[in-house]
SERO-4910 file (N, C-alpha, C, O; in steps of 0.05 Angstrom, whole numbers):
BEGIN
 pado doro    nc1    nc2    nc3   cac1   cac2   cac3    cc1    cc2    cc3    oc1    oc2    oc3
  Met    A   -748    605   1198   -733    574   1200   -724    570   1174   -736    573   1153
  Ala    A   -686    558   1182   -683    549   1154   -692    514   1137   -670    506   1143
  Phe    A   -701    496   1126   -697    487   1124   -691    474   1107   -697    475   1083
  Lys    A   -671    451   1127   -659    444   1099   -666    423   1074   -685    407   1077
  Arg    A   -645    422   1036   -664    419   1023   -657    387   1029   -639    376   1042
  Lys    A   -671    380   1021   -666    356   1005   -662    341    984   -679    349    968
  Thr    A   -646    318    971   -643    310    949   -660    298    942   -671    283    959
  Thr    A   -672    299    914   -692    269    918   -690    261    887   -701    268    867
  Ser    A   -660    234    896   -646    224    870   -616    218    891   -601    234    901
  Ser    A   -616    190    892   -605    177    908   -562    173    900   -542    170    914
  Thr    A   -567    177    870   -535    193    854   -525    214    866   -530    236    874
  Pro    A   -514    202    865   -487    229    880   -492    244    860   -500    234    839
  Leu    A   -484    282    863   -487    293    849   -463    304    832   -445    319    840
  Asn    A   -468    291    799   -448    283    783   -453    291    764   -477    295    764
  Phe    A   -439    299    734   -448    305    723   -458    284    706   -481    287    697
  Arg    A   -439    257    699   -445    228    689   -461    222    711   -461    236    731
  Pro    A   -476    199    707   -481    179    731   -452    170    738   -430    176    729
  Asn    A   -459    155    757   -442    131    773   -440    111    760   -461     98    764
  Met    A   -415     94    735   -418     75    726   -423     57    752   -446     48    753
  Ser    A   -412     52    765   -411     30    796   -441     21    801   -448     -2    803
  Asp    A   -464     51    804   -484     47    812   -499     16    801   -501     19    776
  Ala    A   -508     -7    807   -529    -30    792   -551    -22    773   -563    -31    755
  Asn    A   -549     -5    784   -577     14    760   -589     18    739   -610     16    728
  Val    A   -553     33    737   -552     48    721   -541     28    679   -520     16    675
  Glu    A   -550     31    669   -547     16    654   -525     32    636   -534     55    632
  Pro    A   -494     29    620   -471     35    618   -487     36    583   -467     35    568
  Lys    A   -517     38    562   -519     55    540   -511     80    529   -512    100    543
  Gly    A   -502     79    502   -494     98    499   -465    115    512   -462    138    519
  Thr    A   -449     92    509   -428    104    517   -412     83    517   -413     61    527
  Lys    A   -387    101    495   -360     88    478   -344     84    493   -356     88    515
  Pro    A   -322     77    498   -289     72    500   -282     84    468   -289     84    445
  Thr    A   -260     97    491   -233    118    472   -201     99    470   -193     76    474
  Arg    A   -190    127    461   -164    109    462   -156    101    477   -171    107    495
  Glu    A   -131     82    492   -120     85    510    -94    101    496    -86     96    473
  Ala    A    -84    119    514    -67    149    513    -40    123    498    -35     99    501
  Thr    A    -25    151    477    -16    138    469     23    152    467     27    176    462
  Thr    A     53    129    472     68    130    485     85    149    462     83    152    437
  Val    A    104    160    483    119    156    458    129    147    440    131    161    419
  Ser    A    141    119    441    155    101    428    125     90    403    125     87    378
  Glu    A    115     89    413     83     89    399     82    107    375     84    102    351
  Ile    A     78    139    396     84    161    358    101    157    352    102    154    328
  Leu    A    135    155    368    157    154    335    154    127    309    163    127    286
  Thr    A    141    108    320    138     79    307    115     87    276    120     85    252
  Leu    A     89     95    290     70    114    261     76    146    256     63    166    249
  Met    A    104    142    262    118    180    239    135    159    222    137    162    197
  Val    A    150    133    240    151    124    206    147     96    197    165     82    188
  Ile    A    129     91    199    111     72    178     93    104    159     94    104    134
  Phe    A     76    134    175     64    147    149     93    160    136     94    176    118
  Leu    A    113    151    147    136    150    114    126    144     93    117    154     72
  Cys    A    135    104    117    126     93     95    115     84     75    122     69     57
  Lys    A     89    103     83     59     92     74     64    121     41     50    125     21
  Lys    A     95    137     51     88    151     29    104    145     11     96    150    -12
  Ile    A    125    134     14    145    126      0    140    109    -16    150    113    -38
  Leu    A    118     74    -13    114     61    -24     88     69    -36     87     60    -59
  Phe    A     69     83    -30     35     90    -38     43    107    -59     23    112    -72
  Leu    A     63    119    -70     61    124    -87     34    128   -110     14    116   -101
  Glu    A     29    139   -134     15    125   -143      9    123   -165     11    139   -183
  Arg    A     -7     90   -164      6     80   -188     12     87   -220     28     74   -233
  Arg    A     -6    113   -234      4    112   -257     35    132   -256     54    134   -273
  Leu    A     31    144   -231     59    168   -220     76    159   -223     94    166   -237
  Lys    A     75    134   -206     87    120   -214    104     90   -242    125     79   -236
  Ile    A     92     85   -262     97     92   -277    101    102   -299    102     90   -320
  Ile    A    102    117   -297    105    140   -311    135    143   -311    149    146   -331
  Ile    A    146    141   -281    171    156   -285    196    126   -287    220    128   -288
  Tyr    A    180    100   -288    198     81   -298    198     86   -328    218     93   -340
  Leu    A    173     82   -339    180     84   -370    195    121   -373    198    129   -396
  Gly    A    200    136   -352    201    164   -371    221    159   -366    233    167   -386
  Cys    A    245    145   -343    275    138   -326    281    125   -356    294    136   -374
  Leu    A    268     98   -356    279     77   -377    295     82   -400    316     71   -407
  Phe    A    274    113   -415    267    116   -448    290    139   -444    304    141   -465
  Gly    A    296    153   -428    298    175   -430    329    181   -405    345    194   -419
  Ile    A    338    177   -382    361    173   -383    379    147   -396    403    146   -400
  Ser    A    364    130   -399    375    103   -419    385    114   -448    402    102   -461
  Leu    A    373    138   -455    377    149   -483    408    174   -470    421    194   -478
  Val    A    405    161   -453    427    198   -454    448    176   -450    458    171   -472
  Ala    A    460    162   -430    470    149   -436    489    125   -451    506    109   -444
  Asp    A    480    130   -469    471    114   -487    497    132   -513    513    121   -528
  Val    A    491    161   -507    511    173   -540    517    202   -515    523    223   -527
  Met    A    515    205   -473    541    221   -481    553    197   -453    537    182   -442
  Pro    A    577    199   -446    590    189   -426    596    192   -407    616    207   -406
  Ile    A    587    181   -376    561    183   -350    594    176   -342    607    157   -351
  Pro    A    605    203   -316    626    189   -305    635    165   -285    641    179   -265
  Arg    A    639    138   -276    652    134   -279    654    130   -231    669    145   -218
  Trp    A    637    108   -217    637    108   -186    643     81   -187    655     66   -203
  Tyr    A    621     76   -152    625     52   -141    617     43   -153    626     26   -169
  Phe    A    594     52   -149    574     36   -154    571     25   -179    564      2   -183
  Ser    A    577     44   -199    578     32   -242    597      5   -236    591    -13   -252
  Arg    A    614     -1   -220    627    -33   -213    607    -52   -210    598    -52   -188
  Ser    A    596    -71   -226    584    -86   -220    592   -106   -196    575   -122   -188
  Asp    A    623   -104   -183    627   -117   -155    622   -109   -136    636   -111   -115
  Asn    A    597    -95   -140    594    -73   -101    582    -82   -111    577    -92   -133
  Ile    A    575    -72    -78    575   -107    -45    535    -98    -64    521   -113    -77
  Ile    A    530    -77    -58    489    -81    -72    491    -98    -90    488   -122    -83
  Asn    A    494    -94   -108    497   -115   -141    509   -145   -124    489   -157   -117
  Arg    A    528   -157   -117    533   -180   -112    519   -189    -97    511   -212   -102
  Phe    A    511   -176    -75    480   -186    -51    467   -188    -47    457   -207    -35
  Phe    A    453   -150    -66    425   -168    -65    414   -170   -107    400   -188   -118
  Val    A    427   -143   -120    416   -149   -127    415   -176   -150    397   -173   -167
  Lys    A    437   -207   -151    431   -230   -156    418   -237   -152    403   -248   -168
  Phe    A    413   -237   -123    394   -248   -111    377   -239   -103    380   -233    -80
  Ala    A    351   -230   -113    337   -194   -110    318   -212   -115    302   -212    -96
  Trp    A    311   -231   -139    282   -245   -125    280   -264    -91    262   -262    -74
  Gly    A    290   -272    -90    310   -289    -54    305   -258    -39    291   -259    -18
  Trp    A    311   -244    -44    309   -224    -16    272   -220    -16    263   -223      6
  Asn    A    249   -214    -37    236   -199    -33    214   -222    -24    195   -218     -9
  Leu    A    225   -252    -40    215   -267    -15    213   -274     20    195   -281     36
  Phe    A    237   -269     20    257   -276     39    235   -254     63    223   -260     83
  Leu    A    238   -230     51    209   -209     65    187   -211     63    177   -213     86
  Val    A    170   -211     45    152   -218     34    131   -232     42    108   -225     47
  Ile    A    148   -269     44    128   -283     42    133   -288     80    126   -311     81
  Pro    A    140   -280    105    130   -271    130    117   -265    141    106   -274    161
  Phe    A    114   -230    120    106   -202    121     63   -207    109     42   -194    109
  Leu    A     72   -227    101     37   -239     85     20   -249    104     -2   -240    111
  Val    A     41   -279    115     26   -295    111     22   -285    148     12   -303    162
  Leu    A     30   -257    164     25   -249    185     -8   -230    192    -28   -228    206
  Thr    A     13   -214    158    -15   -202    162    -53   -227    153    -77   -225    161
  Cys    A    -40   -243    137    -66   -247    121    -74   -275    142    -93   -288    134
  Tyr    A    -62   -286    165    -64   -288    196    -79   -270    211    -91   -279    231
  Ile    A    -82   -246    206   -107   -225    218   -136   -220    217   -154   -219    234
  Tyr    A   -135   -216    179   -154   -202    168   -170   -234    164   -194   -239    165
  Cys    A   -151   -252    160   -168   -285    149   -175   -299    179   -175   -323    182
  Cys    A   -181   -274    206   -182   -292    235   -169   -313    234   -168   -322    257
  Gly    A   -155   -329    215   -136   -346    223   -145   -371    211   -148   -392    223
  Gln    A   -153   -369    179   -164   -394    168   -152   -400    152   -160   -398    129
  Lys    A   -120   -412    159    -84   -415    146   -114   -439    118   -122   -425    100
  Arg    A   -118   -450    118   -134   -465     83   -134   -432     65   -123   -427     44
  Arg    A   -150   -413     85   -153   -393     61   -143   -373     49   -150   -362     28
  Ile    A   -108   -362     78    -90   -362     59    -68   -362     48    -50   -346     44
  Ala    A    -78   -406     40    -54   -421     21    -69   -407     -6    -56   -396    -23
  Thr    A    -97   -409     -7   -107   -407    -40   -118   -377    -49   -117   -368    -72
  His    A   -126   -365    -28   -128   -332    -32   -104   -314    -42   -102   -298    -60
  His    A    -90   -324    -27    -58   -302     -9    -33   -302    -20    -21   -284    -32
  Leu    A    -25   -340    -11    -12   -340    -23      7   -350    -45     31   -352    -49
  Leu    A    -19   -355    -59    -20   -364    -92    -10   -348   -112     -3   -351   -136
  Arg    A    -13   -325    -92      2   -294   -110     19   -297   -113     25   -294   -137
  Leu    A     42   -308    -93     83   -303   -101     74   -328   -119     71   -324   -143
  Phe    A     68   -354   -107     77   -371   -123     66   -368   -152     80   -375   -170
  Ile    A     38   -356   -159     48   -340   -202     68   -320   -196     80   -322   -217
  Ala    A     85   -297   -180     96   -281   -180    123   -308   -181    121   -317   -204
  Thr    A    129   -313   -177    157   -328   -175    152   -345   -214    169   -343   -232
  Phe    A    131   -357   -218    127   -377   -240    145   -350   -262    165   -347   -275
  Phe    A    120   -335   -255    138   -303   -288    155   -303   -283    169   -315   -299
  Trp    A    171   -286   -253    194   -286   -257    224   -305   -277    241   -296   -292
  Trp    A    217   -331   -268    229   -355   -281    235   -343   -312    252   -332   -326
  Phe    A    204   -356   -312    198   -356   -344    201   -332   -356    200   -334   -381
  Trp    A    204   -304   -344    215   -282   -360    253   -276   -369    268   -268   -387
  Thr    A    251   -282   -349    292   -302   -352    313   -312   -356    336   -306   -352
  Lys    A    290   -343   -372    291   -366   -386    290   -359   -404    306   -367   -421
  Leu    A    263   -333   -411    267   -321   -452    288   -317   -450    307   -329   -459
  Phe    A    287   -290   -431    306   -268   -435    334   -285   -450    345   -280   -472
  Asn    A    342   -307   -431    369   -316   -441    371   -332   -465    392   -335   -477
  Val    A    345   -346   -474    340   -359   -487    334   -341   -523    329   -352   -545
  Ile    A    335   -316   -517    341   -291   -540    364   -289   -541    378   -279   -559
  Glu    A    370   -298   -521    393   -273   -531    421   -305   -542    430   -305   -565
  Ala    A    425   -314   -535    436   -345   -539    433   -349   -566    453   -358   -578
  Asn    A    405   -341   -581    406   -353   -610    397   -331   -625    388   -333   -648
  Phe    A    400   -306   -611    385   -279   -626    428   -274   -618    433   -271   -594
  Gly    A    447   -274   -635    461   -257   -626    498   -285   -645    501   -306   -656
  Arg    A    513   -263   -636    531   -286   -655    572   -279   -644    577   -255   -642
  Cys    A    585   -289   -641    614   -286   -629    617   -271   -641    604   -261   -660
  Ile    A    643   -262   -625    665   -250   -643    696   -255   -658    715   -244   -668
  Ser    A    686   -276   -651    713   -289   -668    685   -311   -687    661   -316   -685
  Lys    A    706   -319   -704    696   -340   -731    701   -359   -723    724   -366   -715
  Gly    A    668   -381   -722    677   -417   -717    673   -426   -688    681   -447   -678
  Tyr    A    660   -402   -676    640   -405   -652    615   -390   -652    611   -367   -648
  Asn    A    590   -422   -661    560   -419   -668    539   -417   -654    515   -411   -658
  Thr    A    558   -424   -630    540   -425   -610    559   -401   -587    583   -397   -587
  Lys    A    534   -385   -564    546   -380   -539    570   -392   -513    592   -383   -507
  Gly    A    556   -414   -501    564   -433   -496    607   -434   -513    629   -426   -506
  Thr    A    599   -443   -525    631   -446   -536    631   -419   -541    652   -413   -529
  Cys    A    624   -401   -549    641   -378   -556    654   -367   -535    677   -361   -540
  Leu    A    645   -363   -511    645   -361   -482    671   -379   -461    689   -373   -445
  His    A    653   -413   -480    680   -426   -455    705   -423   -479    724   -439   -473
  Ala    A    709   -411   -497    731   -405   -508    750   -375   -502    770   -365   -512
  Gly    A    734   -367   -483    751   -335   -469    743   -314   -494    758   -295   -496
  His    A    718   -315   -514    709   -285   -522    676   -287   -524    659   -305   -520
  Val    A    674   -263   -532    650   -244   -521    625   -250   -541    624   -239   -563
  Trp    A    612   -261   -535    576   -267   -554    569   -241   -546    569   -229   -524
  Asn    A    561   -233   -574    539   -192   -579    513   -222   -579    518   -245   -586
  Gly    A    491   -214   -571    469   -224   -562    446   -203   -565    454   -180   -569
  Phe    A    425   -206   -565    400   -188   -556    396   -186   -525    375   -196   -516
  Asp    A    412   -176   -508    400   -183   -476    388   -168   -474    395   -144   -478
  Ile    A    359   -177   -464    338   -161   -455    349   -160   -425    358   -178   -411
  Ser    A    344   -122   -416    360   -118   -399    337   -150   -372    313   -154   -371
  Gly    A    364   -165   -352    341   -178   -333    347   -177   -314    339   -194   -298
  His    A    366   -153   -302    365   -131   -284    332   -116   -289    314   -133   -291
  Cys    A    327    -98   -291    314    -73   -318    274   -100   -299    261    -99   -279
  Phe    A    274   -117   -322    255   -128   -308    247   -135   -274    225   -129   -264
  Ile    A    270   -147   -260    276   -162   -231    260   -136   -218    239   -133   -204
  Leu    A    279   -120   -229    278    -98   -216    254    -92   -207    244    -94   -185
  Ile    A    243    -79   -238    218    -59   -237    198    -80   -237    176    -73   -231
  Tyr    A    203   -107   -242    170   -131   -217    178   -139   -200    166   -157   -189
  Gly    A    199   -129   -190    203   -133   -149    187   -115   -133    174   -122   -113
  Ser    A    190    -82   -145    185    -65   -129    161    -64   -129    150    -58   -108
  Leu    A    141    -73   -160    125    -75   -156    101    -90   -136     81    -88   -122
  Leu    A    126   -113   -151    108   -130   -133    102   -136    -86     90   -149    -69
  Leu    A    131   -106    -90    125   -112    -57    104    -86    -52     96    -81    -29
  Ile    A     92    -63    -83     84    -49    -80     50    -57    -69     35    -50    -51
  Glu    A     49    -70    -84     27    -91    -85     15   -105    -57     -5   -102    -43
  Glu    A     38   -120    -58     30   -140    -36     35   -106     -1     54    -91     -7
  Thr    A     27   -101     14     44    -83     21     26    -68     23     22    -55     43
  Arg    A     12    -68      4    -21    -43      6    -48    -56     36    -65    -42     48
  Cys    A    -42    -78     39    -57    -84     61    -53    -60     88    -70    -56    106
  Met    A    -29    -48     85    -23    -25    111    -45    -10    113    -53      1    132
  Met    A    -55    -10     87    -75     18     90    -82     16    115    -72     -5    124
  Asn    A    -95     27    132   -113     31    140   -120      2    170   -141     -3    182
  Trp    A    -91     -9    173    -87    -18    188    -85    -13    208    -80    -35    218
  Asp    A    -87      9    232    -86     22    245   -111     18    255   -112     13    280
  Gly    A   -136     18    240   -159     21    235   -183     -4    252   -201     -3    268
  Ile    A   -172    -22    240   -173    -55    259   -167    -49    281   -175    -68    294
  Lys    A   -152    -29    302   -150    -32    333   -179    -11    338   -176      0    360
  Asp    A   -195     -5    330   -211     16    328   -241      0    330   -257     -6    348
  Tyr    A   -240     -1    306   -265    -28    300   -259    -53    329   -269    -49    350
  Ile    A   -244    -75    324   -233    -92    366   -248    -80    382   -265    -89    397
  Arg    A   -237    -47    375   -245    -33    409   -269    -21    425   -270    -15    449
  Leu    A   -296    -20    398   -319    -14    387   -330    -31    389   -351    -32    403
  Glu    A   -318    -58    371   -337    -87    366   -334    -98    396   -353   -113    402
  Glu    A   -316    -93    417   -312   -122    440   -347    -91    452   -370   -100    452
  His    A   -344    -69    458   -361    -57    483   -393    -72    461   -407    -89    472
  Gln    A   -396    -65    441   -423    -84    424   -415    -95    429   -393    -84    426
  Arg    A   -410   -115    438   -423   -141    448   -415   -152    471   -419   -174    479
  Ser    A   -399   -131    485   -407   -141    521   -433   -119    526   -446   -121    547
  Phe    A   -437   -106    513   -464    -83    528   -488    -98    514   -511   -103    522
  Lys    A   -479   -103    495   -505   -115    469   -511    -97    463   -536    -97    458
  Asp    A   -494    -64    459   -515    -50    441   -501    -39    416   -478    -31    411
  Asn    A   -533    -41    395   -522    -39    371   -529    -21    358   -538    -21    335
  Ser    A   -522      4    380   -527     34    376   -496     37    349   -485     59    345
  Val    A   -489     15    336   -473     31    311   -462      4    286   -444    -13    285
  Asn    A   -482     11    270   -475    -16    256   -469    -29    230   -474    -48    216
  Ser    A   -448      2    232   -431      1    202   -406    -14    198   -391    -16    178
  Asn    A   -403    -29    226   -374    -40    242   -374    -63    223   -391    -81    222
  Pro    A   -350    -61    206   -340    -85    189   -342   -120    216   -351   -143    212
  Leu    A   -331   -108    236   -330   -140    251   -345   -151    262   -341   -172    275
  Arg    A   -374   -133    257   -395   -143    279   -406   -162    264   -428   -169    273
  Asn    A   -397   -176    239   -406   -205    235   -379   -229    231   -373   -243    212
  Leu    A   -368   -227    254   -349   -260    256   -369   -264    284   -384   -253    300
  Ser    A   -355   -287    273   -365   -318    302   -354   -290    324   -350   -266    323
  Asp    A   -354   -313    343   -341   -304    373   -322   -315    359   -315   -305    338
  Glu    A   -315   -328    363   -279   -341    360   -253   -337    333   -229   -341    332
  Glu    A   -275   -327    314   -267   -303    303   -254   -278    312   -231   -271    316
  Phe    A   -271   -270    315   -279   -245    337   -245   -242    356   -227   -227    349
  Val    A   -242   -266    389   -237   -273    403   -201   -272    379   -188   -251    383
  Asn    A   -191   -287    363   -174   -295    343   -163   -264    339   -142   -256    347
  Leu    A   -176   -254    329   -164   -216    318   -145   -212    337   -121   -212    343
  Gln    A   -186   -207    350   -163   -204    375   -142   -209    394   -145   -208    418
  Ile    A   -124   -214    384    -96   -242    410    -91   -236    384    -92   -212    384
  Asn    A    -85   -245    356    -72   -244    339    -65   -211    334    -42   -202    340
  Tyr    A    -79   -198    326    -68   -160    316    -59   -146    337    -42   -129    335
  Val    A    -77   -155    374    -38   -143    383    -14   -155    386      5   -143    396
  Lys    A    -12   -190    375      0   -203    372     26   -194    361     46   -183    370
  Tyr    A     19   -202    340     35   -217    308     33   -164    306     51   -162    322
  Thr    A     28   -143    301     28   -129    288     46   -118    300     42    -96    289
  Pro    A     63   -113    313     87   -100    329    113   -113    295    119    -95    279
  Tyr    A    125   -140    290    127   -149    275    124   -151    240    137   -159    221
  Ile    A    100   -140    247     85   -132    223    106   -100    212    121    -97    193
  Arg    A     96    -83    233    110    -61    220    137    -58    217    152    -47    202
  Gly    A    137    -75    241    177    -77    227    187   -100    191    205    -97    175
  Leu    A    170   -116    192    174   -116    162    157    -96    140    167    -93    118
  Phe    A    145    -90    143    138    -62    130    167    -35    127    178    -31    106
  Ile    A    173    -23    146    204    -24    141    220    -29    128    225    -15    109
  Ala    A    236    -55    134    238    -72    124    235    -73     84    250    -72     65
  Ile    A    211    -73     87    199    -83     63    210    -46     40    222    -37     20
  Thr    A    196    -40     58    207     -4     47    246     -3     49    265      0     33
  Cys    A    245     -4     59    277     -7     54    281    -14     24    277      1      5
  Leu    A    290    -42     23    291    -55      1    270    -37    -19    282    -20    -33
  Gln    A    250    -37    -20    248    -21    -47    268    -11    -65    281    -17    -85
  Val    A    262     14    -40    292     40    -44    316     34    -61    326     41    -82
  Met    A    323     16    -38    350      0    -56    349     -4    -78    365      9    -91
  Trp    A    328    -26    -95    316    -28   -113    312     -7   -141    314     -8   -166
  Asp    A    304     13   -119    301     28   -154    328     42   -151    339     51   -171
  Phe    A    338     44   -133    377     57   -131    385     51   -148    388     64   -169
  Met    A    392     26   -142    399      7   -172    383      5   -189    400      0   -206
  Leu    A    366      4   -198    352     22   -227    368     29   -231    388     20   -243
  Leu    A    362     56   -216    387     89   -224    417     69   -247    425     67   -270
  Thr    A    421     62   -230    444     49   -246    458     23   -259    480     14   -265
  Thr    A    430     18   -259    429      2   -290    411     23   -322    408     24   -346
  Met    A    405     35   -296    398     54   -335    427     80   -350    432     94   -371
  Leu    A    437     74   -324    460     99   -325    486     73   -330    504     89   -332
  Tyr    A    498     51   -333    517     35   -341    510     13   -362    528      4   -375
  Tyr    A    487      5   -365    485    -33   -356    473    -27   -380    466     -3   -379
  His    A    469    -36   -398    469    -46   -432    450    -19   -450    454      5   -448
  Val    A    435    -28   -462    429      1   -480    396      4   -480    379    -13   -475
  Met    A    394     22   -486    361     36   -489    331     17   -487    313      9   -472
  Val    A    346     16   -518    321     -5   -530    317    -38   -509    295    -48   -513
  Glu    A    340    -58   -486    343    -64   -490    325    -58   -450    314    -78   -439
  Lys    A    325    -43   -441    326    -36   -413    304    -29   -419    289    -30   -400
  Leu    A    293    -19   -445    256     -9   -441    234    -32   -447    210    -36   -441
  Ile    A    263    -50   -468    234    -77   -469    237    -98   -443    218   -114   -444
  Gly    A    254   -103   -421    250   -113   -400    231    -98   -384    216   -109   -368
  Gly    A    230    -73   -388    210    -60   -363    182    -52   -369    163    -44   -355
  Ile    A    185    -54   -388    164    -52   -403    140    -85   -394    116    -87   -389
  Ile    A    167   -110   -398    156   -122   -401    142   -143   -367    127   -161   -362
  Ala    A    166   -120   -348    158   -130   -325    126   -104   -306    111   -109   -288
  Ile    A    130    -78   -322     95    -80   -321     71    -90   -330     50    -95   -319
  Met    A     80    -92   -357     52   -112   -368     48   -145   -345     28   -156   -336
  Thr    A     65   -150   -344     73   -170   -318     46   -166   -291     27   -181   -288
  Trp    A     51   -149   -280     44   -139   -251     20   -130   -254      4   -129   -235
  Phe    A      8   -116   -298     -7   -109   -295    -32   -119   -301    -53   -112   -291
  Leu    A    -28   -141   -321    -33   -168   -320    -50   -178   -299    -74   -175   -303
  Thr    A    -42   -189   -274    -41   -204   -250    -67   -187   -228    -90   -194   -225
  Tyr    A    -53   -161   -213    -52   -147   -207    -90   -132   -212   -111   -130   -200
  His    A    -80   -125   -235   -104   -103   -249   -121   -123   -266   -136   -109   -279
  Ile    A   -125   -140   -271   -134   -153   -277   -157   -179   -281   -180   -185   -284
  Trp    A   -120   -190   -275   -132   -227   -257   -148   -221   -242   -172   -218   -242
  Tyr    A   -122   -215   -216   -131   -218   -182   -158   -195   -190   -149   -174   -181
  Arg    A   -187   -188   -203   -205   -176   -190   -226   -187   -209   -247   -174   -212
  Phe    A   -222   -207   -221   -242   -226   -228   -254   -229   -202   -240   -231   -182
  Pro    A   -290   -229   -199   -304   -229   -176   -301   -268   -171   -321   -279   -182
  Lys    A   -288   -283   -162   -294   -302   -152   -280   -317   -161   -287   -341   -159
  Val    A   -250   -309   -179   -217   -325   -183   -207   -315   -172   -202   -291   -167
  Leu    A   -199   -344   -162   -171   -346   -142   -142   -340   -157   -140   -351   -179
  Pro    A   -113   -321   -146   -117   -311   -127   -135   -278   -120   -140   -261   -138
  Val    A   -143   -273    -83   -160   -248    -88   -122   -227    -81    -97   -229    -81
  Leu    A   -147   -208    -77   -127   -172    -76   -113   -180    -53   -121   -202    -43
  Pro    A    -87   -163    -37    -81   -174    -14   -108   -148      2   -124   -133     -9
  Gly    A   -102   -155     34   -125   -135     39   -154   -156     47   -159   -164     70
  Glu    A   -171   -162     24   -183   -178     24   -193   -207     47   -186   -228     36
  Gly    A   -199   -209     61   -199   -225     77   -223   -235     90   -242   -230     75
  Val    A   -228   -243    103   -260   -238    114   -278   -221    125   -303   -223    125
  Phe    A   -263   -203    135   -279   -169    133   -257   -160    119   -236   -170    113
  Lys    A   -276   -122    108   -261   -117     99   -255    -90    118   -268    -77    134
  Tyr    A   -241    -88    114   -224    -56    126   -205    -35    114   -195    -15    123
  Ile    A   -205    -50     88   -196    -16     69   -222     -4     69   -242    -16     76
  Lys    A   -220     30     56   -232     45     58   -225     53     30   -203     58     20
  Asp    A   -255     53     16   -244     44    -14   -244     78     -7   -252     91     12
  Gln    A   -227     85    -41   -220    110    -58   -234    124    -71   -247    115    -90
  Ile    A   -232    150    -64   -256    148    -98   -236    173   -116   -223    193   -111
  Thr    A   -242    157   -134   -222    154   -162   -250    178   -186   -247    191   -207
  Lys    A   -272    174   -170   -283    198   -184   -282    233   -176   -292    239   -155
  Ala    A   -268    255   -194   -268    271   -182   -294    280   -181   -313    273   -195
  Gln    A   -294    298   -161   -323    310   -168   -321    343   -162   -305    359   -151
  Phe    A   -341    343   -172   -335    378   -176   -355    393   -177   -378    390   -185
  Pro    A   -342    415   -165   -380    433   -146   -390    436   -171   -381    432   -194
  Val    A   -423    448   -157   -440    455   -177   -447    483   -172   -450    496   -152
  Ala    A   -450    489   -208   -447    507   -205   -481    523   -207   -503    518   -216
  Arg    A   -463    549   -189   -497    567   -170   -494    590   -193   -474    601   -203
  Arg    A   -512    591   -195   -518    609   -213   -530    640   -195   -540    639   -173
  Arg    A   -528    659   -209   -526    682   -181   -553    707   -199   -556    718   -221
  Ile    A   -557    706   -190   -575    716   -211   -578    743   -187   -581    748   -163
  Gly    A   -574    759   -219   -577    801   -196   -545    808   -198   -525    794   -199
  Asn    A   -550    841   -198   -512    842   -197   -522    869   -183   -540    885   -188
  Ile    A   -502    869   -163   -494    893   -130   -496    911   -141   -515    922   -131
  Val    A   -484    931   -163   -482    945   -183   -497    956   -172   -498    968   -151
  Asn    A   -519    947   -200   -545    961   -211   -579    957   -183   -603    957   -186
  Asn    A   -556    954   -152   -578    966   -148   -583    930   -132   -590    922   -109
  Gln    A   -577    920   -151   -605    884   -147   -588    869   -128   -564    863   -130
  Val    A   -610    862   -102   -596    828    -91   -574    806   -106   -567    814    -84
  Pro    A   -563    795   -115   -561    779   -123   -570    756   -107   -567    754    -83
  Thr    A   -585    733   -129   -590    715    -91   -591    684   -112   -595    684   -137
  Phe    A   -586    653    -90   -586    635   -104   -608    620    -81   -610    617    -57
  Met    A   -628    612   -113   -646    591   -108   -669    600    -88   -684    587    -73
  Gly    A   -664    635    -97   -693    655    -95   -682    662    -63   -694    681    -52
  Arg    A   -670    653    -53   -648    668    -18   -634    693    -41   -632    695    -65
  Pro    A   -626    712    -13   -617    731    -15   -586    725     -3   -580    716     19
  Ile    A   -566    732    -25   -539    720    -14   -526    733      6   -503    729     11
  Tyr    A   -538    748     18   -518    778     30   -528    765     52   -512    753     67
  Arg    A   -555    767     56   -568    749     85   -571    728     95   -584    720    114
  Gln    A   -549    715     67   -553    683     84   -521    683     84   -511    660     88
  Asn    A   -501    708     81   -467    703     88   -476    725    115   -454    728    127
  Gln    A   -496    739    128   -502    748    155   -513    735    175   -510    739    199
  Glu    A   -530    715    161   -536    699    185   -508    680    184   -506    673    208
  Thr    A   -483    667    168   -469    650    172   -451    676    192   -434    662    204
  Asn    A   -449    689    196   -425    709    201   -443    714    229   -429    710    250
  Gln    A   -478    723    236   -484    724    270   -477    695    277   -470    697    300
  Asp    A   -475    664    270   -480    639    284   -446    647    280   -444    667    295
  Gly    A   -432    644    274   -400    622    276   -402    662    299   -415    657    319
  Glu    A   -397    682    300   -389    693    318   -417    695    354   -411    702    377
  Gly    A   -438    689    347   -445    680    367   -431    665    383   -420    671    404
  Asn    A   -432    633    366   -408    622    376   -392    612    386   -387    590    397
  Arg    A   -375    642    381   -348    625    396   -344    655    409   -326    659    425
***
């Protein structure tokens, strides 16, 4: 006689419990990413390329700037360089971009800074103004101060090619040429502007990771799941978290577009810096302008803004921390001491265990799992 086998559970025979069952708690499960579209993949590829261009290692960037200011400028002083369209002062990039370089920097950096800060500061407008926008006011002040000082130095340390004109204004008004110590304002603006763009866009590092943090934190708050305590969003209030959710999705496409535009602008500044090295000023004037730009950048972004409890703060520092710390110290492997010699029929050991046995066990496990 055949008996029908009864199931002991009312749950359908699936590998996972039916999540629609009200008696089953969804704890232990984590949300996964939604499917990535083709346009999203292409956008991320462009963003990745822009990061590679902008986020070149700082020391290497400074070495390249100083080396080119000295080497290329010195070669241009002693050797004739062939002329072409961009060697003319009336070329389109020089007329419409370089002469208004600081304005173009602010035109792109201000909306980029406001949108990014509005996200990682969770909409706290006062914090955005005092902690972040203040950096642009400081940078603009240094740009104005140094360019004015360069003009004062040129006007007071020079002479007219024609006698009888003791001031720069009267000399130029009479149609003559004033020979003064003209520190390259172009080198200063192009280098300082490039370093400013690089520093202000560093908040894009791990920007896409915020999306993962939001997804996990939303899951934890919905199901009271405290299995993961390392989420940087765990200390946000409900209002701040909702603000972050809405603004991240709303403004990230605009932030990416501004980031791409800033990358193109920075590449243009480097190109025009190269033409300045080849065709304008002498080596000393260009080198001094570049050194002043690098010193101003270093004193602000690497000394002033890094002091604790001193305003302003570095880009990316907001209500929560999402930028991962980079390891600065090189980690060297621990030296292993081997005892014995296979040639002398002695088994080499490490910490008291034969090395050949350890390798065999590893290979067996690895091949067995395969």
